[in-house]
VEXKE-262231 format. One line per 8 residues: number of its first residue (from 1); for each residue z, y, x of N, C-alpha, C, O, CB. Coordinates in nm, 3 decimals, padded with zeros to 5 digits, always signed. Glycine has a CB too. Example, Ala and Ser with C-alpha at 12.3 -4.5 7.8 and 13.67 -1.06 7.14 Angstrom:
REM VEXKE-262231
1> +00.780,-00.569,+01.319,+00.780,-00.450,+01.230,+00.780,-00.330,+01.320,+00.846,-00.332,+01.424,+00.905,-00.447,+01.131  +00.708,-00.225,+01.285,+00.714,-00.106,+01.367,+00.787,+00.003,+01.290,+00.804,+00.114,+01.341,+00.572,-00.060,+01.408
END
This chain:
REM VEXKE-262231
1> -03.083,-02.837,-05.903,-03.186,-02.830,-05.808,-03.197,-02.964,-05.737,-03.096,-03.017,-05.691,-03.160,-02.718,-05.711  -03.326,-03.026,-05.725,-03.342,-03.149,-05.665,-03.343,-03.155,-05.515,-03.409,-03.070,-05.455,-03.456,-03.201,-05.713  -03.278,-03.245,-05.447,-03.269,-03.257,-05.308,-03.399,-03.334,-05.263,-03.414,-03.453,-05.290,-03.134,-03.328,-05.267  -03.486,-03.266,-05.195,-03.603,-03.341,-05.146,-03.599,-03.364,-04.991,-03.699,-03.390,-04.926,-03.733,-03.264,-05.185  -03.481,-03.352,-04.941,-03.473,-03.368,-04.798,-03.483,-03.523,-04.760,-03.454,-03.610,-04.842,-03.336,-03.303,-04.745  -03.520,-03.548,-04.647,-03.546,-03.679,-04.599,-03.430,-03.714,-04.508,-03.387,-03.634,-04.424,-03.684,-03.689,-04.526  -03.378,-03.837,-04.526,-03.257,-03.869,-04.447,-03.294,-03.979,-04.353,-03.313,-04.094,-04.391,-03.137,-03.912,-04.538  -03.304,-03.941,-04.228,-03.341,-04.036,-04.116,-03.214,-04.093,-04.057,-03.109,-04.029,-04.062,-03.427,-03.963,-04.002
9> -03.222,-04.208,-04.004,-03.112,-04.265,-03.935,-03.164,-04.320,-03.805,-03.274,-04.376,-03.802,-03.042,-04.372,-04.019  -03.089,-04.307,-03.698,-03.120,-04.358,-03.566,-03.071,-04.500,-03.551,-02.953,-04.526,-03.576,-03.060,-04.268,-03.459  -03.152,-04.591,-03.513,-03.115,-04.730,-03.498,-03.149,-04.777,-03.357,-03.220,-04.702,-03.289,-03.184,-04.817,-03.604  -03.110,-04.885,-03.308,-03.147,-04.937,-03.174,-03.168,-05.086,-03.173,-03.111,-05.163,-03.251,-03.041,-04.902,-03.072  -03.255,-05.121,-03.078,-03.285,-05.265,-03.057,-03.253,-05.290,-02.906,-03.294,-05.219,-02.815,-03.444,-05.303,-03.096  -03.173,-05.405,-02.891,-03.143,-05.450,-02.755,-03.229,-05.561,-02.718,-03.271,-05.640,-02.804,-03.001,-05.489,-02.739  -03.257,-05.572,-02.590,-03.337,-05.682,-02.543,-03.293,-05.710,-02.395,-03.245,-05.621,-02.325,-03.494,-05.647,-02.555  -03.311,-05.834,-02.351,-03.285,-05.871,-02.220,-03.358,-05.997,-02.178,-03.381,-06.082,-02.264,-03.142,-05.886,-02.203
17> -03.396,-06.014,-02.058,-03.463,-06.124,-02.007,-03.431,-06.135,-01.851,-03.356,-06.054,-01.797,-03.616,-06.110,-02.037  -03.486,-06.232,-01.788,-03.474,-06.252,-01.640,-03.606,-06.273,-01.584,-03.691,-06.338,-01.644,-03.384,-06.369,-01.604  -03.626,-06.218,-01.468,-03.752,-06.245,-01.389,-03.731,-06.365,-01.302,-03.618,-06.398,-01.266,-03.793,-06.123,-01.301  -03.837,-06.429,-01.268,-03.829,-06.552,-01.172,-03.784,-06.513,-01.038,-03.709,-06.586,-00.974,-03.966,-06.625,-01.155  -03.829,-06.396,-00.991,-03.789,-06.344,-00.861,-03.817,-06.193,-00.859,-03.855,-06.136,-00.961,-03.866,-06.417,-00.744  -03.798,-06.129,-00.742,-03.820,-05.990,-00.724,-03.965,-05.966,-00.674,-03.984,-05.933,-00.557,-03.715,-05.932,-00.625  -04.066,-05.983,-00.760,-04.201,-05.963,-00.732,-04.258,-05.885,-00.847,-04.210,-05.892,-00.960,-04.274,-06.094,-00.709  -04.361,-05.811,-00.813,-04.438,-05.735,-00.929,-04.485,-05.840,-01.036,-04.470,-05.819,-01.156,-04.575,-05.651,-00.870
25> -04.538,-05.947,-00.989,-04.591,-06.052,-01.085,-04.476,-06.101,-01.175,-04.492,-06.102,-01.297,-04.656,-06.177,-01.006  -04.368,-06.138,-01.121,-04.260,-06.198,-01.200,-04.195,-06.094,-01.296,-04.165,-06.122,-01.412,-04.151,-06.257,-01.104  -04.178,-05.978,-01.241,-04.124,-05.866,-01.330,-04.222,-05.831,-01.443,-04.183,-05.815,-01.558,-04.096,-05.735,-01.246  -04.349,-05.820,-01.405,-04.450,-05.783,-01.508,-04.448,-05.889,-01.618,-04.445,-05.858,-01.737,-04.596,-05.769,-01.445  -04.449,-06.018,-01.574,-04.449,-06.130,-01.676,-04.333,-06.118,-01.769,-04.347,-06.125,-01.891,-04.445,-06.270,-01.607  -04.213,-06.098,-01.707,-04.090,-06.097,-01.799,-04.081,-05.976,-01.891,-04.036,-05.986,-02.005,-03.960,-06.101,-01.715  -04.125,-05.858,-01.838,-04.125,-05.738,-01.921,-04.229,-05.752,-02.034,-04.199,-05.723,-02.150,-04.154,-05.611,-01.835  -04.344,-05.795,-02.002,-04.449,-05.810,-02.106,-04.405,-05.913,-02.215,-04.421,-05.893,-02.335,-04.586,-05.856,-02.038
33> -04.349,-06.024,-02.163,-04.304,-06.126,-02.262,-04.190,-06.065,-02.354,-04.187,-06.089,-02.475,-04.249,-06.259,-02.185  -04.103,-05.990,-02.295,-03.993,-05.930,-02.373,-04.043,-05.823,-02.469,-04.002,-05.820,-02.585,-03.888,-05.870,-02.279  -04.130,-05.735,-02.421,-04.186,-05.633,-02.512,-04.272,-05.690,-02.624,-04.275,-05.637,-02.735,-04.268,-05.535,-02.435  -04.338,-05.793,-02.595,-04.422,-05.858,-02.704,-04.331,-05.911,-02.808,-04.354,-05.891,-02.927,-04.513,-05.974,-02.649  -04.223,-05.983,-02.763,-04.128,-06.039,-02.866,-04.058,-05.928,-02.948,-04.039,-05.944,-03.069,-04.019,-06.126,-02.797  -04.022,-05.819,-02.885,-03.961,-05.712,-02.951,-04.062,-05.650,-03.060,-04.025,-05.624,-03.174,-03.915,-05.608,-02.845  -04.182,-05.629,-03.018,-04.283,-05.579,-03.102,-04.314,-05.671,-03.224,-04.330,-05.626,-03.337,-04.405,-05.557,-03.021  -04.320,-05.799,-03.193,-04.350,-05.903,-03.295,-04.240,-05.919,-03.396,-04.266,-05.931,-03.516,-04.373,-06.037,-03.229
41> -04.111,-05.919,-03.349,-03.999,-05.944,-03.436,-03.943,-05.823,-03.505,-03.859,-05.837,-03.594,-03.895,-06.008,-03.361  -03.984,-05.711,-03.470,-03.933,-05.582,-03.532,-04.047,-05.499,-03.588,-04.155,-05.492,-03.530,-03.854,-05.496,-03.426  -04.019,-05.437,-03.704,-04.125,-05.353,-03.765,-04.112,-05.208,-03.703,-04.054,-05.116,-03.761,-04.111,-05.350,-03.929  -04.171,-05.198,-03.583,-04.162,-05.066,-03.513,-04.280,-04.979,-03.551,-04.394,-05.024,-03.556,-04.158,-05.083,-03.356  -04.249,-04.855,-03.577,-04.347,-04.753,-03.587,-04.339,-04.668,-03.463,-04.242,-04.594,-03.445,-04.329,-04.671,-03.712  -04.438,-04.677,-03.378,-04.430,-04.614,-03.237,-04.408,-04.467,-03.247,-04.347,-04.406,-03.159,-04.562,-04.640,-03.152  -04.459,-04.408,-03.358,-04.426,-04.260,-03.370,-04.279,-04.229,-03.397,-04.236,-04.114,-03.384,-04.507,-04.198,-03.482  -04.204,-04.328,-03.432,-04.063,-04.303,-03.460,-03.963,-04.350,-03.349,-03.841,-04.342,-03.363,-04.028,-04.372,-03.589
49> -04.024,-04.396,-03.243,-03.938,-04.446,-03.125,-03.901,-04.321,-03.050,-03.986,-04.241,-03.009,-04.016,-04.555,-03.026  -03.768,-04.307,-03.031,-03.705,-04.192,-02.962,-03.725,-04.204,-02.810,-03.777,-04.114,-02.743,-03.553,-04.185,-02.997  -03.682,-04.316,-02.761,-03.686,-04.346,-02.621,-03.647,-04.489,-02.587,-03.587,-04.558,-02.671,-03.599,-04.252,-02.548  -03.680,-04.537,-02.463,-03.640,-04.667,-02.424,-03.581,-04.650,-02.281,-03.635,-04.581,-02.195,-03.761,-04.770,-02.430  -03.470,-04.718,-02.265,-03.408,-04.718,-02.138,-03.408,-04.870,-02.088,-03.356,-04.958,-02.156,-03.259,-04.654,-02.147  -03.465,-04.894,-01.973,-03.457,-05.022,-01.904,-03.348,-05.018,-01.795,-03.331,-04.918,-01.726,-03.594,-05.058,-01.843  -03.280,-05.120,-01.781,-03.187,-05.143,-01.669,-03.220,-05.266,-01.602,-03.259,-05.364,-01.665,-03.044,-05.148,-01.714  -03.208,-05.267,-01.476,-03.228,-05.390,-01.386,-03.112,-05.412,-01.303,-03.040,-05.317,-01.273,-03.350,-05.377,-01.295
57> -03.088,-05.536,-01.263,-02.981,-05.571,-01.173,-03.033,-05.523,-01.032,-03.152,-05.500,-01.011,-02.945,-05.732,-01.179  -02.940,-05.510,-00.940,-02.967,-05.458,-00.804,-03.066,-05.543,-00.725,-03.120,-05.496,-00.625,-02.836,-05.448,-00.725  -03.091,-05.668,-00.765,-03.185,-05.746,-00.690,-03.322,-05.738,-00.734,-03.405,-05.819,-00.690,-03.148,-05.878,-00.691  -03.356,-05.643,-00.821,-03.491,-05.613,-00.869,-03.537,-05.472,-00.836,-03.486,-05.375,-00.891,-03.498,-05.633,-01.018  -03.635,-05.461,-00.745,-03.688,-05.334,-00.700,-03.826,-05.333,-00.671,-03.875,-05.234,-00.615,-03.621,-05.290,-00.587  -03.902,-05.439,-00.705,-04.046,-05.446,-00.673,-04.134,-05.355,-00.757,-04.240,-05.313,-00.711,-04.094,-05.585,-00.690  -04.092,-05.322,-00.887,-04.162,-05.237,-00.967,-04.066,-05.187,-01.082,-03.962,-05.246,-01.111,-04.288,-05.308,-01.020  -04.107,-05.080,-01.138,-04.021,-05.023,-01.247,-04.071,-05.090,-01.381,-04.190,-05.088,-01.413,-04.033,-04.855,-01.254
65> -03.974,-05.148,-01.456,-04.009,-05.200,-01.590,-04.087,-05.102,-01.678,-04.184,-05.137,-01.745,-03.884,-05.240,-01.662  -04.040,-04.978,-01.675,-04.100,-04.868,-01.758,-04.247,-04.860,-01.724,-04.327,-04.839,-01.816,-04.029,-04.727,-01.733  -04.290,-04.874,-01.600,-04.431,-04.861,-01.556,-04.513,-04.972,-01.618,-04.632,-04.959,-01.649,-04.442,-04.866,-01.399  -04.444,-05.080,-01.635,-04.520,-05.197,-01.704,-04.533,-05.177,-01.849,-04.639,-05.201,-01.906,-04.449,-05.334,-01.682  -04.419,-05.131,-01.917,-04.422,-05.107,-02.059,-04.524,-05.001,-02.085,-04.598,-05.011,-02.182,-04.284,-05.067,-02.112  -04.530,-04.899,-02.002,-04.616,-04.784,-02.032,-04.767,-04.823,-02.043,-04.844,-04.754,-02.110,-04.597,-04.677,-01.924  -04.807,-04.933,-01.976,-04.940,-04.992,-01.980,-04.968,-05.067,-02.111,-05.083,-05.102,-02.137,-04.956,-05.086,-01.863  -04.867,-05.092,-02.193,-04.892,-05.166,-02.311,-04.947,-05.077,-02.418,-04.916,-04.958,-02.419,-04.769,-05.234,-02.356
73> -05.028,-05.128,-02.512,-05.080,-05.037,-02.617,-04.963,-04.970,-02.689,-04.860,-05.032,-02.714,-05.168,-05.116,-02.720  -04.981,-04.840,-02.722,-04.892,-04.765,-02.806,-04.769,-04.713,-02.731,-04.695,-04.633,-02.788,-04.850,-04.850,-02.921  -04.742,-04.754,-02.603,-04.618,-04.717,-02.537,-04.641,-04.596,-02.442,-04.547,-04.539,-02.387,-04.560,-04.839,-02.458  -04.762,-04.560,-02.425,-04.786,-04.460,-02.319,-04.730,-04.310,-02.350,-04.722,-04.226,-02.260,-04.941,-04.453,-02.295  -04.697,-04.287,-02.474,-04.635,-04.162,-02.520,-04.493,-04.174,-02.549,-04.432,-04.077,-02.594,-04.702,-04.112,-02.638  -04.434,-04.286,-02.526,-04.288,-04.306,-02.555,-04.207,-04.266,-02.427,-04.242,-04.310,-02.317,-04.257,-04.459,-02.597  -04.099,-04.183,-02.442,-04.025,-04.157,-02.319,-03.953,-04.293,-02.273,-03.885,-04.360,-02.351,-03.919,-04.037,-02.343  -03.972,-04.324,-02.146,-03.921,-04.454,-02.090,-03.842,-04.408,-01.962,-03.880,-04.313,-01.894,-04.046,-04.565,-02.053
81> -03.733,-04.479,-01.936,-03.646,-04.447,-01.826,-03.593,-04.583,-01.770,-03.552,-04.676,-01.840,-03.527,-04.351,-01.874  -03.599,-04.584,-01.634,-03.542,-04.698,-01.562,-03.412,-04.658,-01.491,-03.398,-04.547,-01.438,-03.646,-04.755,-01.460  -03.320,-04.749,-01.492,-03.185,-04.724,-01.426,-03.143,-04.866,-01.366,-03.187,-04.973,-01.407,-03.067,-04.664,-01.540  -03.060,-04.853,-01.270,-02.997,-04.971,-01.212,-02.874,-05.010,-01.291,-02.788,-04.926,-01.318,-02.960,-04.948,-01.066  -02.865,-05.135,-01.328,-02.747,-05.184,-01.398,-02.630,-05.176,-01.305,-02.643,-05.197,-01.184,-02.767,-05.329,-01.449  -02.514,-05.145,-01.362,-02.392,-05.151,-01.289,-02.367,-05.295,-01.229,-02.381,-05.395,-01.299,-02.276,-05.109,-01.383  -02.332,-05.302,-01.103,-02.320,-05.433,-01.038,-02.182,-05.497,-01.083,-02.076,-05.436,-01.072,-02.328,-05.417,-00.877  -02.191,-05.613,-01.128,-02.071,-05.698,-01.161,-02.096,-05.832,-01.093,-02.206,-05.887,-01.106,-02.048,-05.717,-01.323
89> -02.002,-05.881,-01.026,-02.023,-06.009,-00.941,-02.080,-06.120,-01.030,-02.170,-06.190,-00.984,-01.883,-06.059,-00.873  -02.030,-06.141,-01.157,-02.072,-06.253,-01.235,-02.197,-06.225,-01.315,-02.236,-06.308,-01.397,-01.964,-06.295,-01.325  -02.259,-06.115,-01.296,-02.381,-06.076,-01.375,-02.494,-06.179,-01.337,-02.494,-06.244,-01.232,-02.428,-05.919,-01.342  -02.589,-06.187,-01.434,-02.725,-06.264,-01.413,-02.796,-06.207,-01.296,-02.795,-06.087,-01.270,-02.822,-06.254,-01.542  -02.859,-06.296,-01.224,-02.962,-06.243,-01.117,-03.096,-06.212,-01.189,-03.135,-06.270,-01.290,-02.991,-06.356,-00.994  -03.159,-06.112,-01.125,-03.301,-06.077,-01.174,-03.305,-06.036,-01.323,-03.404,-06.061,-01.392,-03.398,-06.202,-01.154  -03.198,-05.974,-01.371,-03.186,-05.943,-01.517,-03.248,-05.815,-01.550,-03.222,-05.718,-01.479,-03.044,-05.941,-01.561  -03.327,-05.803,-01.652,-03.385,-05.681,-01.706,-03.336,-05.660,-01.853,-03.352,-05.746,-01.939,-03.543,-05.688,-01.698
97> -03.278,-05.544,-01.874,-03.227,-05.518,-02.011,-03.306,-05.395,-02.065,-03.358,-05.317,-01.985,-03.067,-05.491,-02.011  -03.314,-05.378,-02.200,-03.372,-05.258,-02.251,-03.297,-05.225,-02.378,-03.243,-05.310,-02.449,-03.525,-05.274,-02.274  -03.297,-05.089,-02.403,-03.238,-05.035,-02.526,-03.336,-04.946,-02.585,-03.374,-04.848,-02.520,-03.106,-04.961,-02.501  -03.384,-04.969,-02.709,-03.488,-04.893,-02.778,-03.421,-04.814,-02.889,-03.364,-04.875,-02.979,-03.601,-04.985,-02.835  -03.425,-04.689,-02.885,-03.370,-04.602,-02.995,-03.494,-04.550,-03.083,-03.596,-04.502,-03.034,-03.285,-04.472,-02.930  -03.472,-04.567,-03.215,-03.585,-04.526,-03.298,-03.523,-04.462,-03.429,-03.409,-04.490,-03.466,-03.683,-04.654,-03.332  -03.601,-04.378,-03.493,-03.569,-04.320,-03.620,-03.624,-04.407,-03.732,-03.730,-04.469,-03.720,-03.624,-04.179,-03.629  -03.549,-04.411,-03.841,-03.606,-04.491,-03.959,-03.551,-04.426,-04.086,-03.440,-04.373,-04.088,-03.564,-04.653,-03.954
105> -03.631,-04.431,-04.190,-03.587,-04.391,-04.326,-03.508,-04.496,-04.401,-03.443,-04.474,-04.503,-03.706,-04.356,-04.409  -03.522,-04.617,-04.336,-03.460,-04.738,-04.407,-03.339,-04.776,-04.330,-03.351,-04.843,-04.227,-03.561,-04.865,-04.418  -03.216,-04.734,-04.377,-03.096,-04.767,-04.293,-03.061,-04.917,-04.292,-02.974,-04.961,-04.217,-02.973,-04.689,-04.343  -03.132,-04.995,-04.378,-03.113,-05.139,-04.381,-03.224,-05.210,-04.310,-03.231,-05.333,-04.319,-03.104,-05.189,-04.521  -03.313,-05.141,-04.238,-03.422,-05.210,-04.174,-03.369,-05.313,-04.088,-03.282,-05.282,-04.007,-03.511,-05.119,-04.098  -03.417,-05.444,-04.096,-03.367,-05.551,-04.016,-03.394,-05.523,-03.870,-03.501,-05.471,-03.837,-03.428,-05.683,-04.058  -03.299,-05.555,-03.781,-03.310,-05.539,-03.635,-03.303,-05.678,-03.575,-03.214,-05.756,-03.608,-03.196,-05.444,-03.576  -03.395,-05.708,-03.489,-03.398,-05.841,-03.420,-03.372,-05.810,-03.271,-03.464,-05.763,-03.205,-03.541,-05.921,-03.441
113> -03.259,-05.833,-03.217,-03.242,-05.816,-03.080,-03.287,-05.938,-03.006,-03.256,-06.050,-03.046,-03.103,-05.784,-03.049  -03.364,-05.918,-02.895,-03.433,-06.032,-02.831,-03.364,-06.062,-02.693,-03.348,-05.973,-02.609,-03.590,-06.000,-02.811  -03.325,-06.186,-02.677,-03.268,-06.229,-02.546,-03.353,-06.352,-02.507,-03.362,-06.449,-02.583,-03.104,-06.264,-02.556  -03.415,-06.347,-02.390,-03.497,-06.447,-02.347,-03.452,-06.503,-02.206,-03.368,-06.448,-02.135,-03.636,-06.394,-02.346  -03.513,-06.612,-02.177,-03.502,-06.685,-02.045,-03.346,-06.690,-02.018,-03.267,-06.726,-02.105,-03.588,-06.606,-01.920  -03.306,-06.652,-01.890,-03.173,-06.674,-01.852,-03.079,-06.571,-01.924,-02.957,-06.587,-01.913,-03.163,-06.665,-01.701  -03.127,-06.475,-01.991,-03.046,-06.383,-02.074,-03.015,-06.433,-02.206,-02.947,-06.360,-02.279,-03.112,-06.257,-02.089  -03.055,-06.549,-02.248,-03.025,-06.600,-02.379,-02.876,-06.608,-02.409,-02.839,-06.594,-02.525,-03.086,-06.733,-02.395
121> -02.790,-06.630,-02.312,-02.650,-06.646,-02.339,-02.572,-06.519,-02.313,-02.449,-06.526,-02.308,-02.595,-06.757,-02.257  -02.632,-06.405,-02.297,-02.558,-06.282,-02.279,-02.479,-06.239,-02.411,-02.369,-06.183,-02.406,-02.657,-06.170,-02.237  -02.539,-06.268,-02.520,-02.467,-06.228,-02.642,-02.459,-06.352,-02.742,-02.519,-06.349,-02.850,-02.543,-06.101,-02.711  -02.383,-06.460,-02.702,-02.374,-06.573,-02.791,-02.315,-06.535,-02.923,-02.344,-06.601,-03.023,-02.296,-06.681,-02.729  -02.231,-06.431,-02.930,-02.168,-06.382,-03.051,-02.270,-06.339,-03.152,-02.245,-06.352,-03.272,-02.076,-06.267,-03.021  -02.387,-06.288,-03.110,-02.488,-06.234,-03.206,-02.557,-06.358,-03.272,-02.596,-06.350,-03.389,-02.597,-06.137,-03.131  -02.574,-06.474,-03.198,-02.629,-06.579,-03.262,-02.538,-06.630,-03.376,-02.586,-06.672,-03.482,-02.658,-06.682,-03.164  -02.408,-06.626,-03.351,-02.316,-06.672,-03.458,-02.319,-06.572,-03.569,-02.324,-06.613,-03.685,-02.169,-06.692,-03.407
129> -02.315,-06.443,-03.542,-02.322,-06.346,-03.657,-02.450,-06.359,-03.740,-02.446,-06.358,-03.863,-02.314,-06.201,-03.603  -02.568,-06.373,-03.668,-02.700,-06.392,-03.732,-02.696,-06.522,-03.822,-02.745,-06.522,-03.936,-02.815,-06.404,-03.620  -02.639,-06.626,-03.768,-02.640,-06.754,-03.844,-02.551,-06.739,-03.971,-02.585,-06.786,-04.079,-02.588,-06.875,-03.753  -02.433,-06.669,-03.951,-02.340,-06.651,-04.063,-02.401,-06.557,-04.173,-02.385,-06.580,-04.293,-02.205,-06.592,-04.010  -02.472,-06.452,-04.125,-02.536,-06.357,-04.225,-02.648,-06.432,-04.300,-02.651,-06.431,-04.423,-02.598,-06.226,-04.152  -02.742,-06.500,-04.225,-02.854,-06.561,-04.290,-02.807,-06.674,-04.374,-02.875,-06.697,-04.475,-02.956,-06.606,-04.192  -02.702,-06.751,-04.351,-02.658,-06.855,-04.436,-02.595,-06.799,-04.564,-02.589,-06.869,-04.665,-02.562,-06.944,-04.363  -02.548,-06.670,-04.559,-02.485,-06.617,-04.680,-02.582,-06.545,-04.769,-02.546,-06.498,-04.877,-02.373,-06.524,-04.645
137> -02.706,-06.536,-04.723,-02.811,-06.462,-04.799,-02.869,-06.562,-04.913,-02.879,-06.682,-04.891,-02.932,-06.409,-04.695  -02.905,-06.508,-05.024,-02.959,-06.591,-05.123,-03.099,-06.637,-05.079,-03.171,-06.561,-05.014,-02.962,-06.518,-05.258  -03.139,-06.762,-05.114,-03.270,-06.806,-05.073,-03.373,-06.771,-05.182,-03.335,-06.761,-05.298,-03.269,-06.958,-05.045  -03.496,-06.752,-05.150,-03.594,-06.720,-05.249,-03.699,-06.824,-05.258,-03.791,-06.811,-05.339,-03.653,-06.591,-05.222
END
């Protein structure tokens, strides 16, 4: 008997950026820039997105990042949640992070985590891993 079942896998995309200050304008600019980069760099099917969690450092409270993302095309039906990031003394100021969970039929779908502005150095290890992986791939 042939197995016709579909095998889905849950994957996640990380992203982070910083706002210039605690204002609606600065947060909107940072969130839109981050979401555009995530959309551009990843092959997202909006029907397969499970949910998005945004976290912000305690110095950001002018507007919810989810409210900004919800205004973007295709994001109005995605479950979005905002939380306050755990406070750590050495953390970045005005930092916005996101975690996008999605379903995919392709377990090898490339994932491009996006770190912008002051958040670029949050995961320096990923730049090293990405460079090592891409340098070991055959060129076409």
